[in-house]
All heavy atoms as TSV, in Angstrom:
chain	resi	resn	atom	element	x	y	z
A	1	PHE	N	N	0.853	-3.996	19.691
A	1	PHE	CA	C	1.490	-4.932	20.580
A	1	PHE	C	C	2.894	-4.817	20.555
A	1	PHE	O	O	3.598	-4.704	21.597
A	1	PHE	CB	C	1.120	-6.325	20.066
A	1	PHE	CG	C	-0.372	-6.726	20.226
A	1	PHE	CD1	C	-0.992	-7.270	19.180
A	1	PHE	CD2	C	-1.011	-6.665	21.337
A	1	PHE	CE1	C	-2.327	-7.604	19.188
A	1	PHE	CE2	C	-2.323	-6.984	21.504
A	1	PHE	CZ	C	-2.975	-7.449	20.420
A	2	SER	N	N	3.534	-4.582	19.387
A	2	SER	CA	C	4.962	-4.504	19.291
A	2	SER	C	C	5.181	-3.529	17.893
A	2	SER	O	O	4.184	-3.326	17.206
A	2	SER	CB	C	5.604	-5.763	19.222
A	2	SER	OG	O	5.466	-6.444	17.916
A	3	PRO	N	N	6.458	-3.318	17.670
A	3	PRO	CA	C	6.795	-2.565	16.467
A	3	PRO	C	C	6.253	-3.462	15.140
A	3	PRO	O	O	6.036	-2.774	14.108
A	3	PRO	CB	C	8.192	-2.378	16.339
A	3	PRO	CG	C	8.488	-2.377	17.747
A	3	PRO	CD	C	7.572	-3.406	18.379
A	4	THR	N	N	6.067	-4.649	15.191
A	4	THR	CA	C	5.684	-5.506	14.003
A	4	THR	C	C	4.286	-6.159	14.161
A	4	THR	O	O	3.763	-6.623	13.073
A	4	THR	CB	C	6.697	-6.640	13.859
A	4	THR	OG1	O	6.706	-7.557	15.026
A	4	THR	CG2	C	8.139	-6.118	13.526
A	5	SER	N	N	3.634	-5.967	15.303
A	5	SER	CA	C	2.264	-6.572	15.469
A	5	SER	C	C	1.209	-5.382	15.755
A	5	SER	O	O	1.596	-4.515	16.518
A	5	SER	CB	C	2.208	-7.606	16.496
A	5	SER	OG	O	3.166	-8.701	16.339
A	6	TYR	N	N	0.063	-5.575	15.229
A	6	TYR	CA	C	-0.953	-4.543	15.516
A	6	TYR	C	C	-2.436	-5.057	15.221
A	6	TYR	O	O	-2.643	-6.154	14.611
A	6	TYR	CB	C	-0.745	-3.324	14.389
A	6	TYR	CG	C	-0.786	-3.847	12.957
A	6	TYR	CD1	C	-1.844	-3.804	12.245
A	6	TYR	CD2	C	0.401	-4.255	12.428
A	6	TYR	CE1	C	-1.935	-4.119	10.961
A	6	TYR	CE2	C	0.408	-4.620	10.986
A	6	TYR	CZ	C	-0.741	-4.523	10.271
A	6	TYR	OH	O	-0.675	-4.895	8.920
A	7	LEU	N	N	-3.321	-4.390	15.755
A	7	LEU	CA	C	-4.761	-4.711	15.554
A	7	LEU	C	C	-5.271	-3.662	14.553
A	7	LEU	O	O	-4.736	-2.595	14.404
A	7	LEU	CB	C	-5.583	-4.508	16.946
A	7	LEU	CG	C	-5.218	-5.499	17.954
A	7	LEU	CD1	C	-6.023	-5.223	19.276
A	7	LEU	CD2	C	-5.490	-6.898	17.563
A	8	PHE	N	N	-6.251	-4.112	13.783
A	8	PHE	CA	C	-6.846	-3.224	12.806
A	8	PHE	C	C	-8.355	-3.275	12.818
A	8	PHE	O	O	-8.963	-4.235	13.222
A	8	PHE	CB	C	-6.281	-3.445	11.391
A	8	PHE	CG	C	-6.788	-4.790	10.842
A	8	PHE	CD1	C	-8.087	-4.781	10.031
A	8	PHE	CD2	C	-6.214	-5.964	10.867
A	8	PHE	CE1	C	-8.521	-5.798	9.461
A	8	PHE	CE2	C	-6.635	-7.080	10.375
A	8	PHE	CZ	C	-7.851	-7.062	9.677
A	9	PHE	N	N	-8.938	-2.186	12.306
A	9	PHE	CA	C	-10.414	-2.105	12.063
A	9	PHE	C	C	-10.566	-1.672	10.535
A	9	PHE	O	O	-9.894	-0.604	10.186
A	9	PHE	CB	C	-11.148	-1.165	12.943
A	9	PHE	CG	C	-12.534	-0.905	12.611
A	9	PHE	CD1	C	-13.536	-1.784	12.848
A	9	PHE	CD2	C	-12.874	0.253	11.858
A	9	PHE	CE1	C	-14.837	-1.546	12.494
A	9	PHE	CE2	C	-14.193	0.501	11.507
A	9	PHE	CZ	C	-15.205	-0.480	11.763
A	10	ALA	N	N	-11.360	-2.349	9.849
A	10	ALA	CA	C	-11.681	-1.903	8.516
A	10	ALA	C	C	-13.148	-1.766	8.187
A	10	ALA	O	O	-13.861	-2.677	8.648
A	10	ALA	CB	C	-11.021	-3.011	7.435
A	11	GLY	N	N	-13.539	-0.752	7.725
A	11	GLY	CA	C	-14.984	-0.431	7.277
A	11	GLY	C	C	-15.049	-0.186	5.870
A	11	GLY	O	O	-14.128	0.327	5.228
A	12	ASP	N	N	-16.157	-0.642	5.205
A	12	ASP	CA	C	-16.308	-0.482	3.792
A	12	ASP	C	C	-17.838	-0.239	3.475
A	12	ASP	O	O	-18.741	-0.900	4.110
A	12	ASP	CB	C	-15.850	-1.757	3.087
A	12	ASP	CG	C	-15.960	-1.691	1.636
A	12	ASP	OD1	O	-15.565	-0.588	1.034
A	12	ASP	OD2	O	-16.370	-2.551	0.930
A	13	TRP	N	N	-18.164	0.796	2.647
A	13	TRP	CA	C	-19.459	1.056	2.205
A	13	TRP	C	C	-19.449	1.003	0.746
A	13	TRP	O	O	-18.607	1.697	0.028
A	13	TRP	CB	C	-19.917	2.396	2.716
A	13	TRP	CG	C	-21.280	2.799	2.225
A	13	TRP	CD1	C	-22.503	2.371	2.559
A	13	TRP	CD2	C	-21.515	3.823	1.151
A	13	TRP	NE1	N	-23.479	2.934	1.934
A	13	TRP	CE2	C	-22.902	3.762	1.024
A	13	TRP	CE3	C	-20.759	4.627	0.410
A	13	TRP	CZ2	C	-23.487	4.712	0.124
A	13	TRP	CZ3	C	-21.332	5.457	-0.509
A	13	TRP	CH2	C	-22.649	5.451	-0.593
A	14	ARG	N	N	-20.415	0.260	0.009
A	14	ARG	CA	C	-20.504	0.328	-1.406
A	14	ARG	C	C	-21.929	0.621	-1.766
A	14	ARG	O	O	-22.908	0.127	-1.169
A	14	ARG	CB	C	-20.064	-0.976	-1.885
A	14	ARG	CG	C	-18.625	-1.406	-1.627
A	14	ARG	CD	C	-18.392	-2.759	-2.005
A	14	ARG	NE	N	-17.161	-3.172	-1.509
A	14	ARG	CZ	C	-16.080	-3.719	-2.250
A	14	ARG	NH1	N	-16.364	-3.791	-3.617
A	14	ARG	NH2	N	-15.021	-4.006	-1.828
A	15	GLN	N	N	-22.077	1.337	-2.849
A	15	GLN	CA	C	-23.347	1.618	-3.532
A	15	GLN	C	C	-23.125	1.414	-5.009
A	15	GLN	O	O	-22.348	2.170	-5.579
A	15	GLN	CB	C	-23.918	2.948	-3.213
A	15	GLN	CG	C	-25.301	3.103	-3.730
A	15	GLN	CD	C	-25.906	4.424	-3.181
A	15	GLN	OE1	O	-25.213	5.350	-2.773
A	15	GLN	NE2	N	-27.213	4.618	-3.408
A	16	ASP	N	N	-23.754	0.435	-5.630
A	16	ASP	CA	C	-23.621	0.100	-7.022
A	16	ASP	C	C	-24.936	-0.035	-7.769
A	16	ASP	O	O	-25.710	-0.877	-7.464
A	16	ASP	CB	C	-22.703	-1.150	-7.208
A	16	ASP	CG	C	-22.223	-1.368	-8.616
A	16	ASP	OD1	O	-22.749	-0.725	-9.562
A	16	ASP	OD2	O	-21.376	-2.237	-8.776
A	17	GLU	N	N	-25.276	0.848	-8.672
A	17	GLU	CA	C	-26.436	0.734	-9.364
A	17	GLU	C	C	-26.576	-0.363	-10.382
A	17	GLU	O	O	-27.640	-0.749	-10.715
A	17	GLU	CB	C	-26.574	2.075	-10.181
A	17	GLU	CG	C	-26.714	3.305	-9.389
A	17	GLU	CD	C	-26.874	4.628	-10.093
A	17	GLU	OE1	O	-27.103	4.534	-11.309
A	17	GLU	OE2	O	-26.776	5.709	-9.512
A	18	PHE	N	N	-25.461	-0.993	-10.705
A	18	PHE	CA	C	-25.531	-2.044	-11.664
A	18	PHE	C	C	-25.381	-3.456	-11.002
A	18	PHE	O	O	-25.320	-4.492	-11.662
A	18	PHE	CB	C	-24.430	-1.907	-12.660
A	18	PHE	CG	C	-24.501	-0.682	-13.419
A	18	PHE	CD1	C	-23.636	0.465	-13.102
A	18	PHE	CD2	C	-25.464	-0.459	-14.405
A	18	PHE	CE1	C	-23.783	1.669	-13.799
A	18	PHE	CE2	C	-25.635	0.768	-15.058
A	18	PHE	CZ	C	-24.715	1.792	-14.776
A	19	ALA	N	N	-25.210	-3.545	-9.735
A	19	ALA	CA	C	-25.138	-4.804	-8.988
A	19	ALA	C	C	-26.512	-5.177	-8.458
A	19	ALA	O	O	-27.455	-4.557	-8.594
A	19	ALA	CB	C	-24.166	-4.645	-7.799
A	20	GLY	N	N	-26.546	-6.370	-7.855
A	20	GLY	CA	C	-27.802	-6.832	-7.282
A	20	GLY	C	C	-28.216	-6.360	-5.868
A	20	GLY	O	O	-29.083	-6.830	-5.312
A	21	TYR	N	N	-27.499	-5.311	-5.514
A	21	TYR	CA	C	-27.803	-4.610	-4.258
A	21	TYR	C	C	-27.937	-3.190	-4.326
A	21	TYR	O	O	-27.314	-2.536	-5.215
A	21	TYR	CB	C	-26.808	-5.075	-3.155
A	21	TYR	CG	C	-25.408	-4.682	-3.504
A	21	TYR	CD1	C	-24.814	-3.487	-3.157
A	21	TYR	CD2	C	-24.611	-5.721	-4.058
A	21	TYR	CE1	C	-23.535	-3.220	-3.506
A	21	TYR	CE2	C	-23.298	-5.435	-4.393
A	21	TYR	CZ	C	-22.700	-4.178	-4.212
A	21	TYR	OH	O	-21.515	-3.838	-4.377
A	22	GLU	N	N	-28.751	-2.568	-3.400
A	22	GLU	CA	C	-28.731	-1.150	-3.228
A	22	GLU	C	C	-27.468	-0.465	-2.563
A	22	GLU	O	O	-26.881	0.371	-3.093
A	22	GLU	CB	C	-30.013	-0.745	-2.473
A	22	GLU	CG	C	-31.274	-1.096	-2.960
A	22	GLU	CD	C	-31.944	-0.028	-3.950
A	22	GLU	OE1	O	-31.593	1.083	-3.841
A	22	GLU	OE2	O	-32.770	-0.459	-4.664
A	23	GLN	N	N	-27.154	-1.000	-1.378
A	23	GLN	CA	C	-25.950	-0.681	-0.681
A	23	GLN	C	C	-25.426	-1.809	0.061
A	23	GLN	O	O	-26.197	-2.738	0.437
A	23	GLN	CB	C	-26.173	0.555	0.099
A	23	GLN	CG	C	-27.034	0.324	1.323
A	23	GLN	CD	C	-27.067	1.603	2.213
A	23	GLN	OE1	O	-26.349	2.501	1.850
A	23	GLN	NE2	N	-27.911	1.566	3.175
A	24	GLN	N	N	-24.138	-1.845	0.478
A	24	GLN	CA	C	-23.548	-2.811	1.325
A	24	GLN	C	C	-22.580	-2.220	2.218
A	24	GLN	O	O	-21.736	-1.336	1.815
A	24	GLN	CB	C	-22.825	-3.790	0.232
A	24	GLN	CG	C	-22.399	-5.057	0.913
A	24	GLN	CD	C	-21.840	-5.961	-0.275
A	24	GLN	OE1	O	-20.804	-5.733	-0.832
A	24	GLN	NE2	N	-22.524	-7.115	-0.501
A	25	VAL	N	N	-22.592	-2.663	3.437
A	25	VAL	CA	C	-21.684	-2.034	4.509
A	25	VAL	C	C	-21.013	-3.274	5.253
A	25	VAL	O	O	-21.687	-4.287	5.486
A	25	VAL	CB	C	-22.511	-1.294	5.546
A	25	VAL	CG1	C	-21.581	-0.789	6.632
A	25	VAL	CG2	C	-23.288	-0.090	4.954
A	26	SER	N	N	-19.759	-3.161	5.418
A	26	SER	CA	C	-19.055	-4.251	6.171
A	26	SER	C	C	-18.105	-3.622	7.102
A	26	SER	O	O	-17.502	-2.547	6.982
A	26	SER	CB	C	-18.274	-5.199	5.192
A	26	SER	OG	O	-17.307	-4.430	4.506
A	27	GLU	N	N	-17.862	-4.335	8.311
A	27	GLU	CA	C	-16.949	-4.060	9.355
A	27	GLU	C	C	-16.159	-5.157	9.711
A	27	GLU	O	O	-16.686	-6.352	9.771
A	27	GLU	CB	C	-17.690	-3.543	10.511
A	27	GLU	CG	C	-18.825	-2.539	10.450
A	27	GLU	CD	C	-20.147	-3.243	10.066
A	27	GLU	OE1	O	-20.454	-4.470	10.197
A	27	GLU	OE2	O	-20.967	-2.532	9.510
A	28	THR	N	N	-14.872	-5.065	9.857
A	28	THR	CA	C	-13.959	-6.135	10.112
A	28	THR	C	C	-12.902	-5.653	11.195
A	28	THR	O	O	-12.404	-4.497	11.144
A	28	THR	CB	C	-13.124	-6.621	8.983
A	28	THR	OG1	O	-14.091	-6.785	7.869
A	28	THR	CG2	C	-12.378	-7.852	9.109
A	29	VAL	N	N	-12.626	-6.629	12.110
A	29	VAL	CA	C	-11.577	-6.354	13.167
A	29	VAL	C	C	-10.553	-7.536	12.985
A	29	VAL	O	O	-10.966	-8.705	12.714
A	29	VAL	CB	C	-12.074	-6.138	14.513
A	29	VAL	CG1	C	-12.803	-4.936	14.763
A	29	VAL	CG2	C	-12.872	-7.384	15.051
A	30	GLY	N	N	-9.317	-7.230	13.257
A	30	GLY	CA	C	-8.311	-8.446	13.198
A	30	GLY	C	C	-6.977	-8.014	13.635
A	30	GLY	O	O	-6.676	-7.050	14.271
A	31	TYR	N	N	-6.090	-8.931	13.307
A	31	TYR	CA	C	-4.705	-8.789	13.719
A	31	TYR	C	C	-3.827	-8.778	12.451
A	31	TYR	O	O	-4.073	-9.346	11.514
A	31	TYR	CB	C	-4.322	-10.138	14.478
A	31	TYR	CG	C	-2.866	-10.176	14.817
A	31	TYR	CD1	C	-2.303	-9.539	15.891
A	31	TYR	CD2	C	-2.071	-11.072	14.066
A	31	TYR	CE1	C	-0.923	-9.689	16.126
A	31	TYR	CE2	C	-0.663	-11.314	14.366
A	31	TYR	CZ	C	-0.199	-10.538	15.360
A	31	TYR	OH	O	1.128	-10.782	15.663
A	32	GLY	N	N	-2.810	-7.960	12.601
A	32	GLY	CA	C	-1.736	-7.751	11.415
A	32	GLY	C	C	-0.407	-7.981	11.992
A	32	GLY	O	O	-0.043	-7.668	13.094
A	33	ARG	N	N	0.537	-8.314	11.058
A	33	ARG	CA	C	1.921	-8.485	11.367
A	33	ARG	C	C	2.793	-8.153	10.209
A	33	ARG	O	O	2.500	-8.461	9.124
A	33	ARG	CB	C	2.243	-9.881	11.789
A	33	ARG	CG	C	3.687	-10.128	12.241
A	33	ARG	CD	C	3.838	-11.336	13.109
A	33	ARG	NE	N	5.173	-11.533	13.398
A	33	ARG	CZ	C	5.823	-11.106	14.612
A	33	ARG	NH1	N	5.021	-10.492	15.378
A	33	ARG	NH2	N	6.974	-11.356	14.816
A	34	ARG	N	N	3.694	-7.243	10.509
A	34	ARG	CA	C	4.742	-6.995	9.452
A	34	ARG	C	C	5.824	-8.029	9.375
A	34	ARG	O	O	6.567	-8.239	10.322
A	34	ARG	CB	C	5.382	-5.600	9.725
A	34	ARG	CG	C	4.469	-4.363	9.515
A	34	ARG	CD	C	5.269	-3.066	9.774
A	34	ARG	NE	N	4.198	-1.988	9.791
A	34	ARG	CZ	C	3.747	-1.471	10.961
A	34	ARG	NH1	N	4.310	-1.929	12.100
A	34	ARG	NH2	N	2.885	-0.583	10.930
A	35	LEU	N	N	5.838	-8.740	8.287
A	35	LEU	CA	C	6.821	-9.822	8.139
A	35	LEU	C	C	8.241	-9.262	7.693
A	35	LEU	O	O	9.256	-9.899	8.201
A	35	LEU	CB	C	6.233	-10.862	7.121
A	35	LEU	CG	C	4.878	-11.480	7.505
A	35	LEU	CD1	C	4.406	-12.325	6.237
A	35	LEU	CD2	C	4.937	-12.172	8.797
A	36	ILE	N	N	8.120	-8.268	6.886
A	36	ILE	CA	C	9.446	-7.651	6.451
A	36	ILE	C	C	9.200	-6.139	6.620
A	36	ILE	O	O	8.218	-5.682	6.134
A	36	ILE	CB	C	9.705	-7.926	4.918
A	36	ILE	CG1	C	9.972	-9.440	4.807
A	36	ILE	CG2	C	11.010	-7.190	4.489
A	36	ILE	CD1	C	10.058	-9.958	3.248
A	37	ASP	N	N	10.118	-5.492	7.189
A	37	ASP	CA	C	9.917	-4.025	7.444
A	37	ASP	C	C	11.436	-3.377	7.410
A	37	ASP	O	O	11.990	-3.152	8.350
A	37	ASP	CB	C	9.306	-3.695	8.740
A	37	ASP	CG	C	8.732	-2.228	8.834
A	37	ASP	OD1	O	9.022	-1.562	7.895
A	37	ASP	OD2	O	8.288	-1.852	9.902
A	38	SER	N	N	11.854	-2.967	6.233
A	38	SER	CA	C	13.140	-2.372	6.082
A	38	SER	C	C	12.859	-1.056	5.315
A	38	SER	O	O	11.820	-0.752	4.951
A	38	SER	CB	C	14.109	-3.329	5.290
A	38	SER	OG	O	13.651	-3.473	4.000
A	39	GLU	N	N	14.046	-0.419	5.085
A	39	GLU	CA	C	13.873	0.893	4.237
A	39	GLU	C	C	13.436	0.741	2.983
A	39	GLU	O	O	12.663	1.438	2.393
A	39	GLU	CB	C	15.247	1.525	4.224
A	39	GLU	CG	C	15.706	2.219	5.524
A	39	GLU	CD	C	17.064	2.946	5.442
A	39	GLU	OE1	O	17.252	3.435	4.411
A	39	GLU	OE2	O	17.681	3.063	6.487
A	40	ARG	N	N	13.810	-0.388	2.263
A	40	ARG	CA	C	13.369	-0.640	0.870
A	40	ARG	C	C	12.154	-1.541	0.662
A	40	ARG	O	O	11.453	-1.412	-0.372
A	40	ARG	CB	C	14.519	-1.261	0.087
A	40	ARG	CG	C	15.828	-0.398	0.024
A	40	ARG	CD	C	16.808	-0.908	-0.857
A	40	ARG	NE	N	16.259	-0.969	-2.216
A	40	ARG	CZ	C	16.874	-1.564	-3.242
A	40	ARG	NH1	N	17.929	-2.238	-2.970
A	40	ARG	NH2	N	16.395	-1.520	-4.469
A	41	HIS	N	N	11.864	-2.316	1.685
A	41	HIS	CA	C	10.770	-3.322	1.495
A	41	HIS	C	C	9.899	-3.336	2.689
A	41	HIS	O	O	10.398	-3.277	3.862
A	41	HIS	CB	C	11.255	-4.726	1.216
A	41	HIS	CG	C	12.124	-4.744	-0.068
A	41	HIS	ND1	N	11.601	-4.665	-1.259
A	41	HIS	CD2	C	13.487	-4.943	-0.096
A	41	HIS	CE1	C	12.642	-4.755	-2.099
A	41	HIS	NE2	N	13.893	-4.834	-1.424
A	42	MET	N	N	8.555	-3.622	2.501
A	42	MET	CA	C	7.701	-3.898	3.613
A	42	MET	C	C	6.720	-4.970	3.175
A	42	MET	O	O	6.096	-4.897	2.065
A	42	MET	CB	C	6.882	-2.655	4.043
A	42	MET	CG	C	6.121	-2.602	5.248
A	42	MET	SD	S	4.550	-3.388	5.333
A	42	MET	CE	C	3.651	-2.234	4.339
A	43	LEU	N	N	6.401	-5.899	3.997
A	43	LEU	CA	C	5.396	-6.965	3.604
A	43	LEU	C	C	4.634	-7.168	4.997
A	43	LEU	O	O	5.209	-7.476	5.987
A	43	LEU	CB	C	6.103	-8.213	3.264
A	43	LEU	CG	C	5.235	-9.497	2.998
A	43	LEU	CD1	C	4.306	-9.122	1.770
A	43	LEU	CD2	C	6.047	-10.725	2.768
A	44	ALA	N	N	3.330	-7.014	4.841
A	44	ALA	CA	C	2.433	-7.208	6.003
A	44	ALA	C	C	1.373	-8.308	5.656
A	44	ALA	O	O	0.852	-8.293	4.515
A	44	ALA	CB	C	1.816	-5.900	6.429
A	45	LEU	N	N	0.960	-9.031	6.637
A	45	LEU	CA	C	-0.080	-10.012	6.591
A	45	LEU	C	C	-1.214	-9.701	7.570
A	45	LEU	O	O	-0.834	-9.432	8.763
A	45	LEU	CB	C	0.480	-11.385	6.821
A	45	LEU	CG	C	-0.509	-12.630	6.823
A	45	LEU	CD1	C	-1.017	-12.768	5.292
A	45	LEU	CD2	C	0.316	-13.821	7.184
A	46	GLU	N	N	-2.350	-9.656	7.121
A	46	GLU	CA	C	-3.559	-9.320	8.048
A	46	GLU	C	C	-4.639	-10.349	7.933
A	46	GLU	O	O	-4.895	-10.982	6.804
A	46	GLU	CB	C	-4.132	-7.997	7.594
A	46	GLU	CG	C	-3.228	-6.904	7.836
A	46	GLU	CD	C	-3.822	-5.472	7.427
A	46	GLU	OE1	O	-4.939	-5.486	6.933
A	46	GLU	OE2	O	-3.282	-4.503	7.790
A	47	GLY	N	N	-5.342	-10.603	9.037
A	47	GLY	CA	C	-6.433	-11.623	9.139
A	47	GLY	C	C	-7.464	-11.168	10.030
A	47	GLY	O	O	-7.120	-10.611	11.103
A	48	GLY	N	N	-8.766	-11.298	9.785
A	48	GLY	CA	C	-9.794	-10.881	10.755
A	48	GLY	C	C	-11.215	-11.358	10.317
A	48	GLY	O	O	-11.320	-11.996	9.410
A	49	ALA	N	N	-12.141	-11.063	11.286
A	49	ALA	CA	C	-13.482	-11.495	11.048
A	49	ALA	C	C	-14.372	-10.312	11.265
A	49	ALA	O	O	-14.094	-9.240	11.871
A	49	ALA	CB	C	-13.868	-12.579	12.046
A	50	GLY	N	N	-15.571	-10.357	10.747
A	50	GLY	CA	C	-16.491	-9.245	10.712
A	50	GLY	C	C	-17.878	-9.602	10.309
A	50	GLY	O	O	-18.262	-10.752	10.208
A	51	ALA	N	N	-18.585	-8.483	9.816
A	51	ALA	CA	C	-20.099	-8.683	9.452
A	51	ALA	C	C	-20.261	-7.881	8.284
A	51	ALA	O	O	-19.591	-6.761	8.084
A	51	ALA	CB	C	-20.935	-8.322	10.547
A	52	ARG	N	N	-21.280	-8.273	7.480
A	52	ARG	CA	C	-21.653	-7.511	6.251
A	52	ARG	C	C	-23.140	-7.417	6.150
A	52	ARG	O	O	-23.880	-8.370	6.417
A	52	ARG	CB	C	-21.164	-8.102	5.009
A	52	ARG	CG	C	-21.588	-7.368	3.857
A	52	ARG	CD	C	-20.864	-7.898	2.491
A	52	ARG	NE	N	-21.004	-9.281	2.250
A	52	ARG	CZ	C	-20.091	-10.006	1.676
A	52	ARG	NH1	N	-19.045	-9.404	1.197
A	52	ARG	NH2	N	-20.202	-11.321	1.566
A	53	GLN	N	N	-23.686	-6.147	6.018
A	53	GLN	CA	C	-25.143	-5.916	5.820
A	53	GLN	C	C	-25.405	-5.465	4.403
A	53	GLN	O	O	-24.773	-4.557	3.942
A	53	GLN	CB	C	-25.608	-4.836	6.841
A	53	GLN	CG	C	-25.371	-5.211	8.302
A	53	GLN	CD	C	-23.971	-4.892	8.662
A	53	GLN	OE1	O	-23.357	-3.933	8.299
A	53	GLN	NE2	N	-23.426	-5.744	9.550
A	54	THR	N	N	-26.327	-6.185	3.775
A	54	THR	CA	C	-26.606	-5.791	2.354
A	54	THR	C	C	-28.042	-5.569	2.216
A	54	THR	O	O	-28.880	-6.300	2.673
A	54	THR	CB	C	-26.210	-7.024	1.478
A	54	THR	OG1	O	-24.963	-7.452	1.685
A	54	THR	CG2	C	-26.425	-6.696	0.006
A	55	ASP	N	N	-28.466	-4.454	1.474
A	55	ASP	CA	C	-29.824	-4.110	1.136
A	55	ASP	C	C	-29.952	-4.542	-0.338
A	55	ASP	O	O	-29.388	-3.936	-1.187
A	55	ASP	CB	C	-30.102	-2.615	1.325
A	55	ASP	CG	C	-30.031	-2.233	2.787
A	55	ASP	OD1	O	-30.310	-3.135	3.643
A	55	ASP	OD2	O	-29.808	-1.116	3.115
A	56	LEU	N	N	-30.777	-5.575	-0.666
A	56	LEU	CA	C	-30.854	-6.009	-1.989
A	56	LEU	C	C	-31.874	-5.203	-2.791
A	56	LEU	O	O	-32.743	-4.487	-2.146
A	56	LEU	CB	C	-31.387	-7.526	-2.000
A	56	LEU	CG	C	-30.443	-8.530	-1.234
A	56	LEU	CD1	C	-31.112	-9.849	-1.104
A	56	LEU	CD2	C	-29.131	-8.538	-1.885
A	57	ILE	N	N	-31.848	-5.208	-4.127
A	57	ILE	CA	C	-32.735	-4.476	-4.905
A	57	ILE	C	C	-34.151	-4.880	-4.730
A	57	ILE	O	O	-35.067	-4.280	-5.166
A	57	ILE	CB	C	-32.197	-4.337	-6.325
A	57	ILE	CG1	C	-32.138	-5.830	-7.015
A	57	ILE	CG2	C	-30.958	-3.726	-6.458
A	57	ILE	CD1	C	-31.898	-5.863	-8.479
A	58	THR	N	N	-34.320	-6.063	-4.257
A	58	THR	CA	C	-35.700	-6.688	-4.097
A	58	THR	C	C	-36.439	-6.227	-2.892
A	58	THR	O	O	-37.527	-6.415	-2.630
A	58	THR	CB	C	-35.663	-8.208	-3.963
A	58	THR	OG1	O	-34.842	-8.545	-2.894
A	58	THR	CG2	C	-35.013	-8.812	-5.244
A	59	GLY	N	N	-35.642	-5.390	-2.073
A	59	GLY	CA	C	-36.213	-4.888	-0.790
A	59	GLY	C	C	-35.859	-5.687	0.435
A	59	GLY	O	O	-36.101	-5.226	1.637
A	60	GLU	N	N	-35.179	-6.788	0.254
A	60	GLU	CA	C	-34.793	-7.712	1.384
A	60	GLU	C	C	-33.409	-7.241	1.942
A	60	GLU	O	O	-32.674	-6.617	1.244
A	60	GLU	CB	C	-34.694	-9.115	0.897
A	60	GLU	CG	C	-35.967	-9.684	0.293
A	60	GLU	CD	C	-35.694	-11.114	-0.256
A	60	GLU	OE1	O	-34.766	-11.294	-0.981
A	60	GLU	OE2	O	-36.585	-11.969	-0.003
A	61	SER	N	N	-33.241	-7.627	3.130
A	61	SER	CA	C	-31.915	-7.366	3.754
A	61	SER	C	C	-31.162	-8.649	4.080
A	61	SER	O	O	-31.860	-9.642	4.389
A	61	SER	CB	C	-32.105	-6.610	5.022
A	61	SER	OG	O	-32.572	-5.281	4.789
A	62	LEU	N	N	-29.883	-8.706	3.938
A	62	LEU	CA	C	-29.055	-9.847	4.172
A	62	LEU	C	C	-27.921	-9.422	5.062
A	62	LEU	O	O	-27.165	-8.619	4.861
A	62	LEU	CB	C	-28.563	-10.353	2.803
A	62	LEU	CG	C	-27.741	-11.571	2.747
A	62	LEU	CD1	C	-28.525	-12.762	3.282
A	62	LEU	CD2	C	-27.161	-11.812	1.336
A	63	ASP	N	N	-27.834	-10.272	6.214
A	63	ASP	CA	C	-26.749	-10.119	7.126
A	63	ASP	C	C	-25.856	-11.331	7.113
A	63	ASP	O	O	-26.399	-12.427	7.255
A	63	ASP	CB	C	-27.266	-9.912	8.526
A	63	ASP	CG	C	-28.064	-8.571	8.703
A	63	ASP	OD1	O	-27.742	-7.609	7.952
A	63	ASP	OD2	O	-29.019	-8.577	9.542
A	64	GLU	N	N	-24.547	-11.145	7.058
A	64	GLU	CA	C	-23.620	-12.234	6.961
A	64	GLU	C	C	-22.374	-12.046	7.776
A	64	GLU	O	O	-22.002	-10.910	8.052
A	64	GLU	CB	C	-23.083	-12.286	5.495
A	64	GLU	CG	C	-24.204	-12.486	4.405
A	64	GLU	CD	C	-23.703	-12.365	3.083
A	64	GLU	OE1	O	-23.250	-11.315	2.622
A	64	GLU	OE2	O	-23.642	-13.376	2.296
A	65	ALA	N	N	-21.800	-13.033	8.142
A	65	ALA	CA	C	-20.444	-13.162	8.817
A	65	ALA	C	C	-19.408	-13.218	7.775
A	65	ALA	O	O	-19.627	-13.998	6.654
A	65	ALA	CB	C	-20.387	-14.285	9.794
A	66	ILE	N	N	-18.271	-12.500	7.878
A	66	ILE	CA	C	-17.279	-12.632	6.822
A	66	ILE	C	C	-15.888	-12.721	7.488
A	66	ILE	O	O	-15.726	-12.569	8.597
A	66	ILE	CB	C	-17.258	-11.290	5.991
A	66	ILE	CG1	C	-17.110	-10.027	6.866
A	66	ILE	CG2	C	-18.531	-11.080	5.146
A	66	ILE	CD1	C	-16.795	-8.727	5.921
A	67	VAL	N	N	-14.958	-13.246	6.610
A	67	VAL	CA	C	-13.613	-13.380	6.998
A	67	VAL	C	C	-12.792	-12.502	5.989
A	67	VAL	O	O	-13.061	-12.494	4.821
A	67	VAL	CB	C	-13.107	-14.869	6.911
A	67	VAL	CG1	C	-11.625	-14.954	7.189
A	67	VAL	CG2	C	-13.974	-15.634	7.840
A	68	ARG	N	N	-11.783	-11.747	6.547
A	68	ARG	CA	C	-10.934	-10.944	5.772
A	68	ARG	C	C	-9.528	-11.375	5.793
A	68	ARG	O	O	-8.975	-11.526	6.849
A	68	ARG	CB	C	-11.072	-9.449	6.119
A	68	ARG	CG	C	-10.345	-8.550	5.378
A	68	ARG	CD	C	-10.523	-7.055	5.883
A	68	ARG	NE	N	-9.846	-6.040	5.065
A	68	ARG	CZ	C	-8.598	-5.664	5.188
A	68	ARG	NH1	N	-7.851	-6.257	6.064
A	68	ARG	NH2	N	-8.061	-4.669	4.374
A	69	GLY	N	N	-8.801	-11.266	4.701
A	69	GLY	CA	C	-7.373	-11.546	4.717
A	69	GLY	C	C	-6.757	-10.655	3.714
A	69	GLY	O	O	-7.345	-10.285	2.746
A	70	ALA	N	N	-5.530	-10.145	4.066
A	70	ALA	CA	C	-4.790	-9.256	3.148
A	70	ALA	C	C	-3.269	-9.457	3.071
A	70	ALA	O	O	-2.840	-9.783	4.259
A	70	ALA	CB	C	-5.151	-7.869	3.512
A	71	LEU	N	N	-2.703	-9.278	2.081
A	71	LEU	CA	C	-1.163	-9.299	2.021
A	71	LEU	C	C	-0.834	-7.970	1.304
A	71	LEU	O	O	-1.241	-7.721	0.190
A	71	LEU	CB	C	-0.781	-10.499	1.177
A	71	LEU	CG	C	0.753	-10.732	1.099
A	71	LEU	CD1	C	1.340	-11.033	2.380
A	71	LEU	CD2	C	0.960	-11.944	0.133
A	72	ASP	N	N	-0.107	-7.199	1.925
A	72	ASP	CA	C	0.279	-5.889	1.481
A	72	ASP	C	C	1.833	-5.723	1.422
A	72	ASP	O	O	2.634	-5.987	2.292
A	72	ASP	CB	C	-0.176	-4.733	2.396
A	72	ASP	CG	C	0.004	-3.307	1.964
A	72	ASP	OD1	O	0.319	-3.173	0.690
A	72	ASP	OD2	O	-0.015	-2.365	2.690
């Protein structure tokens, strides 16, 4: 949109043998804004919505809506 505003897409895949799931995939889209952007400092705030698909160790599948926020 501008030098300080942007759209983002975040994807994540996890596989953990010690958790209660076989694998987990999530996708998120959202809006970000650089609040401070100088040579020495940068501060960005992001927020978005998405979905997560989980394959549980019991053989069941779970689909969820998620919200993502980040401060970098």
